[in-house]
C-alpha positions as a Markdown table, in Angstrom:
| # | Residue | x | y | z |
|---|---|---|---|---|
| 1 | Met | 125.3 | 150.8 | 88.2 |
| 2 | Val | 125.7 | 152.0 | 84.6 |
| 3 | Lys | 129.0 | 152.8 | 83.1 |
| 4 | Arg | 130.4 | 154.8 | 80.2 |
| 5 | Gly | 129.1 | 153.4 | 76.9 |
| 6 | Asp | 126.0 | 151.7 | 78.3 |
| 7 | Val | 122.7 | 152.2 | 76.5 |
| 8 | Val | 119.9 | 153.2 | 78.9 |
| 9 | Gln | 116.2 | 153.9 | 78.6 |
| 10 | Ile | 114.9 | 157.0 | 80.4 |
| 11 | Leu | 111.9 | 156.1 | 82.6 |
| 12 | Ala | 110.9 | 159.5 | 83.9 |
| 13 | Gly | 110.9 | 163.1 | 82.8 |
| 14 | His | 110.5 | 165.0 | 79.5 |
| 15 | Asp | 112.6 | 162.4 | 77.6 |
| 16 | Ala | 110.8 | 159.3 | 79.1 |
| 17 | Gly | 110.9 | 156.3 | 76.7 |
| 18 | Arg | 113.9 | 157.5 | 74.8 |
| 19 | Tyr | 117.2 | 155.6 | 74.7 |
| 20 | Cys | 120.5 | 157.4 | 75.4 |
| 21 | Val | 124.1 | 156.4 | 76.0 |
| 22 | Val | 126.0 | 157.1 | 79.2 |
| 23 | Leu | 129.0 | 159.4 | 78.6 |
| 24 | Gly | 130.3 | 159.5 | 82.2 |
| 25 | Trp | 129.4 | 160.7 | 85.7 |
| 26 | Ala | 129.3 | 164.1 | 87.4 |
| 27 | Asp | 128.5 | 164.6 | 91.0 |
| 28 | Gly | 126.9 | 161.2 | 91.3 |
| 29 | Tyr | 124.7 | 161.6 | 88.2 |
| 30 | Pro | 125.2 | 160.0 | 84.8 |
| 31 | Leu | 125.6 | 162.3 | 81.8 |
| 32 | Leu | 123.5 | 161.1 | 78.8 |
| 33 | Ala | 123.6 | 161.9 | 75.1 |
| 34 | Asp | 121.4 | 160.7 | 72.3 |
| 35 | Gly | 123.2 | 162.6 | 69.5 |
| 36 | Lys | 120.2 | 164.7 | 68.6 |
| 37 | Leu | 118.5 | 166.6 | 71.4 |
| 38 | Arg | 121.3 | 165.8 | 73.9 |
| 39 | Thr | 124.7 | 166.2 | 72.1 |
| 40 | Leu | 128.2 | 165.4 | 73.2 |
| 41 | Gln | 128.7 | 169.1 | 73.9 |
| 42 | Lys | 125.6 | 169.4 | 76.1 |
| 43 | Pro | 124.8 | 166.1 | 77.8 |
| 44 | Lys | 121.8 | 165.6 | 80.1 |
| 45 | Arg | 122.5 | 165.0 | 83.8 |
| 46 | Lys | 119.9 | 162.4 | 85.0 |
| 47 | Asn | 119.0 | 160.8 | 88.3 |
| 48 | Pro | 120.1 | 157.1 | 88.0 |
| 49 | Lys | 116.8 | 156.0 | 89.6 |
| 50 | His | 115.1 | 157.2 | 86.4 |
| 51 | Leu | 117.1 | 155.0 | 84.1 |
| 52 | Gln | 116.9 | 151.4 | 83.1 |
| 53 | Ala | 119.9 | 149.6 | 81.5 |
| 54 | Ala | 119.1 | 148.2 | 78.0 |
| 55 | Gly | 121.8 | 145.5 | 78.4 |
| 56 | Thr | 123.9 | 146.8 | 75.6 |
| 57 | Ala | 127.1 | 148.9 | 75.6 |
| 58 | Leu | 128.5 | 150.9 | 72.7 |
| 59 | Glu | 132.2 | 150.7 | 71.8 |
| 60 | Glu | 134.4 | 153.6 | 72.7 |
| 61 | Arg | 134.9 | 154.5 | 69.1 |
| 62 | Met | 131.1 | 155.0 | 68.7 |
| 63 | Leu | 131.2 | 157.7 | 71.4 |
| 64 | Thr | 133.3 | 160.2 | 69.3 |
| 65 | Ser | 130.5 | 162.0 | 67.4 |
| 66 | Asp | 126.8 | 162.8 | 67.6 |
| 67 | Arg | 126.3 | 161.1 | 64.2 |
| 68 | Gln | 127.7 | 157.8 | 65.4 |
| 69 | Ile | 125.6 | 157.9 | 68.6 |
| 70 | Arg | 122.4 | 158.6 | 66.6 |
| 71 | Lys | 123.2 | 155.7 | 64.2 |
| 72 | Ala | 123.9 | 153.3 | 67.1 |
| 73 | Leu | 120.7 | 154.3 | 69.0 |
| 74 | His | 118.4 | 154.3 | 66.0 |
| 75 | Pro | 117.3 | 150.6 | 66.4 |
| 76 | Phe | 116.4 | 151.3 | 70.1 |
| 77 | Asn | 114.5 | 154.5 | 69.5 |
| 78 | Tyr | 112.7 | 153.6 | 66.3 |
| 79 | Gly | 112.4 | 149.8 | 66.4 |
| 80 | Gln | 114.6 | 146.9 | 65.4 |
| 81 | Thr | 113.1 | 146.8 | 61.8 |
| 82 | Ala | 113.9 | 150.4 | 61.0 |
| 83 | Lys | 116.5 | 151.0 | 58.3 |
| 84 | Leu | 119.7 | 152.8 | 59.2 |
């Protein structure tokens, strides 16, 4: 079970392969944001079966703005060697 702040990879759907962060839960579905397409103001509700935990969690302070989320997820979405 993923919790708030966990980084997850989307396995199915339009956003398959992308990494997002869990913002919370609504009606049994996690709410995801990546800071770009899915912002804090409009998170994506996703079936938990279509997610895989990346084994990393962001600190609560990193979940306060879209810019901070984008910066934290950049190594996941664009590779570990990409510059921030």
